N, C-alpha and C positions, 0 to 999 in steps of 0.2 A: 504494500500500500504506500501511497505517497506520503511524504512528511506533512505534518499539520502546519497550517498557517492561519492567522486570524481572519474572520470574515471582515470585509471592508467596513470600517466605521462602527463595528460592533465588537466590544471586547469579549473574549471567550469567557463563558460562565462556567463555574465548577459543576453546574447542573447539566451541562451539555457535553455529551461524549463525542468528541471530534475524531475518535478513532474508528467509529462504526457509522456506516452510511445510514441515512434516514430518509424515508419516502418524501416528506415535505421538502427537504433540502434538495433532493434529486429532482423533484418536480420543478422546484424553483430554477435549477440549473437548466433543465430542458426548456423552460419558458424564457430563458435569457436573463434571469435574475442574478444578483450578486451575493445572496445570503446563503452560501454553501461552502463546504470545505473540500479539500483535495480528495478525501475518501468518497465524498458524494459524487464529485466529478469523474473520478476513476470508474466507479460502477456505472454511472450514467453513460460514459463513453463505451464501456463494454457492452451494455445493452443496446445502445444505438448502433454499434458495429454489427450486431446480430439482426436488429430490426431498425433500419434507417429511418422509418417513418414514425418512430416513437415520439419525436419532437412534434410532428404533425398531430399525433394523438393527444399529446399534452395540451396543445393549443386549441384543438377542437373541443376538448373537455371544458376549457375555460370559456370558449365562445358559447358553448351550450349553456353554461351557467348564466351568462348575460341574457340570452334569449329566454331561458326559463324564468328568470327573475322578472324580466320585463312583462312576460305573460302573467305571472303571478301578481305583481303589483299593479298591472294595468287591467287586462280583461277579467282576471279572477278577483280583483279587489282586495288582495291580501295586504295586511298592514303589519304582520308579525312574522319574523323569519328566525328559524333555528338552524344555523349553518354548522353542521357537525363534520369535523375534519377540515378545518378552515384552510390549512396550508399557509405558506408565507404570503404576506400582502403583495399584490401586484396591481395592474391596472384593472379597473372595473370590478372591484370587490362587491360582494353582495349588497352592502349598505349603500354604496355609491350608485349602483344601478337602481335599487329600490327607491332610494330617496330622491332621485331625479324625478320619478313619477309621483312619489308620495313622500314629501318631506317629513311627515309625521310617522313614517315607518320605524318600527323597533326591530333591532337585529341582535341576536345573541350568537356570538362565535364560540365554537368549542374546539379545543385541541389540547394535547398533552405533551407537546414539544416545547421546552423552555424557550428556544429561539423563536418559535412562532409566536408565543405569548408576549415575549419582549417586544417584538416588532409590531404586533397587533396593538398593544397599548400605546405605542409611540405614534403609529401611522393611521390607524383606522378611527378617525374622528367623525362623530355623528353630526348631521345637520341639527341646528338648535331646536327644531320642532320635534325631532324624533329622539331615539336613544340607541346607543351601541354599547354592548357589554361583552366582556371576554371571560370565558369560563375555562379553567384548567380541569379537564375531566376526560375520561376515556370512554369511547363509544361502546366498549364492552360492559360499561356500567350505566345503562340508560336511566336507572332510577336517580343516580347522582346528577346526571345531566338535567333531568326534569326538575329536580329540586333546586338546582342552581339557577336554571333558566326562569323559574317561577318568580324570582326576584324582579324580573324585568317584564316578562311576558304574561299576559292574561289568558290562562288556559280555558276560560269560558268563551273565548272568541277564536275564530280560525287562525291557525298557524301553518306556515309552509316550512316543512322540514326537508333539508337538503343533505344528501349523503353522496357526494360526488367524488369518485375515485378513491373511496375509503373502504367500502364493504368488501372489496376483494381481499382485504386483510383479515376478514372473518372467514376462515377457511371451512368451518363447519356449517352446513346449510341450515340445520335446525337452530343453531345459535344465531345466525344472521336473521332468520325468520323471527326468533324470539326478541331480538333487539328492536326490529321494526314493529312487532306487535305491541311491545311495551310503550314505545314512543307514540304510536298512533292511537292507542287506547287512552292516552292522556289528553288528546286534543279533540275538539268537537267536530260535528258534521260541518262540511265546508272547508276543512283543512286539506292540505296537499302534501304529497311526498314526491321528491325528485331524487332519482338515482342515476349515476353514471358508473359503468362497470366494464372491465376488460373482458373480451371474448377471444376466440381464435377463429371466428367465422370468416374473416377476410384473408388473413395471411397464413392461417393454419400453423404449420410446424414452426415457422419463424417466430411467431408470437409465443407459442408454447415454450420454445427454447429460451426466449427472452425472460419469461417468467421463471423458468428453471434457474437461469443465471441469477435473477433477483434473489431467489430463495437460497442459493448457495452463499451469496455474499452480502445481501441486504437484510434489513429488518424493518418492520415486522414481515413475516412471510405472507405470500398472497396466492390466490387461485383464480383461474379464469372460470367463467360460467357461460353457458349457452344462452341465447336469447330466450328460450323457453324457461330456463332456470331463473333468469332475471324477471321474466313475467310473473313467475310464481311468488316472487318477493312482494308483488303488489296484490296478492290474493285478498279479496274483500274490499278492494278499492276500485274506482272507476277510472280506467286509463284515459288520458286526454289524447286526442288524435295528434300524431299518427301512431300512437302506441310505442312499443319497444322497437327502436331503430338505431342504426349507427348515428353517433352524435351529429355529424354534419347534415344528416337528413331530417333532424327534428326541427320542423318549422324553419327551414333555411331562409335566409334573407336573399333577395334578388341581387345578382352580380352580373357583370357583362361577360363572365368567363364560363358560363354554362352551369349545369347542375353539379353539386359537390360530389366528390368520390367517397364511398363508404370506407370506414376505418374500423379497427378492432376495439373501439371504445363505444359501447352501446348505452342507451339511456332511455328514460321515460319519465313522465310526470303523471300522477294520478290523484284523484280527489276522493276524500272520505265521504261516502254518502250519508 
């Protein structure tokens, strides 16, 4: 592994293990960010060598977040967001997208990476009419997430819960389903769930090998799921059109370059009836 060096403008924290790669920091690297360490860049480059379009996948996931939040804050009228697995701040974070349409929107960000939380508190400032809160919690403990989020969010009113690029770290299907069931049981009818998750539908073995590399050298481990398995995570909810699709194909915005190409990051948004 490469030698450690400090993240630009951020002093290393004793809470941050800079000798082990972390998904949020690798994601930041693929998105062109600066908040990552040599160990993150090394594994990011190894995966990109196996699957060159991984950077495209990372960016497509981010663009899906923007389109989904615009739908939720606009057409769906949602004013409360619970963003689980926030990742490092970049352009068009959830609160920025939501509060452009609804300045009074409230957002709770959840992550358990000390570097993510440090940057979130420094950079993710709410519009004065709304609220932004940062919660140090693990998605594997949804009860703690709900307890902390209740300090800001009103669970008698609809909430949009986002789990983008994080559920693949819950490798047991029953446990993933249990996390979602706990979260959705706490919010009322009219709430929404958004998920983005890796598959091997498009690139097949290349994506499977990229995930195997991740599991050898990165943490936490991850697993791909088929579109059918992803759809099962929404059982009991009403999928919003177009259902479970590759991220670039979820309500794509018009461009002069023709229709978008599918990638191995699939997604969906669903409403609690």
